[in-house]
N, C-alpha and C positions, 0 to 999 in steps of 0.2 A: 530336285527329285520330287515327284508328286507322291501323294499318300499311297496309292496303289503300288508304285515302284518300291517305296520303303517297306511296305508290308510283305512284298515278295522277294526282297533282297536276299541273295544267297540261297534261294530255294530253286532247285532244278525241277522243271515241270515238263512232262511229255504229253502231247495231245495228238489225237488222230485227226488228219486233215487231208482232203484231196489237194493235189498240186498239179498244175498244168506243166507238162514237160515238153520237150522238143516236138515240133509239128502238132501241137495241141493234143498230145497224148495225156490222158488223165492217169495219175498215179495215186494209189492209196498209200499214205505215208504216216509216220509218226514224226512230229517235230519236237525236238528237245530244245528248251531255251532256259536261260538263267541270266539274271541281271540285265534284262532288256537286250539280250543277244541271242540269236538263233545259233545253237552249237552244232546241230546235226539235223538233216532231213533224211530219215531212213525209209526208203520205199519198200513196200511189200514185194517179195520176190515169188511167193507161192500163193496162188489164189485159192479160194474155197470152192471153185466150180466143181470139183470132184467130191465134195463133201456130201453127207447124206441128208442135208436139210433142204435140198432142192433150190436154194438161192444161188444167184449168179453174181459174181463181181462185175461191176460196170467199169472197172479200171483195168489197166494192163499190168502184167508182172514186170518188175524191173530186173533184167537179166544181166546187166553189166557188172563186172567185177571191179570196175574203176570207181574211185571216189573223185567227184568233180566239183568245181565251183559252180553253183547254181545262181544265176542272176535273179535276185528277188524282185517281185513286182514293185513298181515305182512307189505306190502308197506305203508299202512295207519299208522300203529304203528310207523314205522321208520320215516315217514314224520312229524307226529304230536307229537311223543314221548308220545303216549297214547295207552294203551293196550286194554282197554274195554270202552264201552259206554252203557248207559242205553237204553234198548229196551223195548217198551211197551206203554201202554196208561198211561201217567203220566203228572204231572205239572212240569214246570221248576221253581225253586225258585229263585227269584231275590230280595234279601233282604226279606222284609215282603210281597212281591207281588208274586202271583203264576200265571203263564201263561200256558195255556193248548192248545192243538191242536186237531182238528178233520179234516178229509179229505173228500172232495167231497160229495159222497152219504151218508156218515155217518149222515149228517144233516137230511136226509129224512127217516132214519131207524125208526122202531117201538120203539126201545130203543136207542136214539141217544147217541153218546159218550159224548156229553157235559153234559148230565144228571149226569153221575158218576163224571165227573170232577168238576162240580159245587157243588155236594154233598160232595166232598172232599176238599172244601174250595178254589177252583181255582177262582181267581178274574176275569180273562178274558180268553175266549176261541176263538181262531182264526180258521176259516174254510178256508182251502186252496182249494177253489173250482175250479175245472177244468172240471166240468160236462157239458154235451151237452146242447144246447139251445132247448127249445120248447115253443110254444105260451102258455102263462099263467104261466110259471115257475117262473118268477120274482115275481109276487104278492104272489104266493104260498111260495116261499123262504122267502119273507118278513114276511109272517104270521107265519112261523115256528120260525124265529128269534125273532119276537115280543113275541111269546108264551114262548120261553125259557127265555127271559128277564123278562116277567111278573112272571113266575114261580120261577125264581132264583134271582130276583132283578136286577136292572139296568135300563138304560134309552136309 
């Protein structure tokens, strides 16, 4: 085990990264890894094209409800000694604990990702928000989070 691997042992990290999907479709994803293993590739399902900052996503929304085995690029396979990783909206099992992810604008969707995650016994959902700022958004975000907690339990 090299020094970098020892320093990051047992630390779960999630990073944003584009992923090429079937027929060269570009997905905006978060990739969660721990101990030199990719645990989950979570594609963004709601794009910011309708947001008020005028920017457009250059990737496609992932609309599938299925979790699939994604064949990793060859250089990743060789480096990690891992051929596939789970791709989709799913929870990561950590013993008896389930951790889920939603990305940015998914919190504001009519049917937020966390609804299905909590309904499938996910204990905690993390939103990796990188969305733009506008006046009044923070209280609105807090209201959405509080509503999700009230509906699904939590504090």
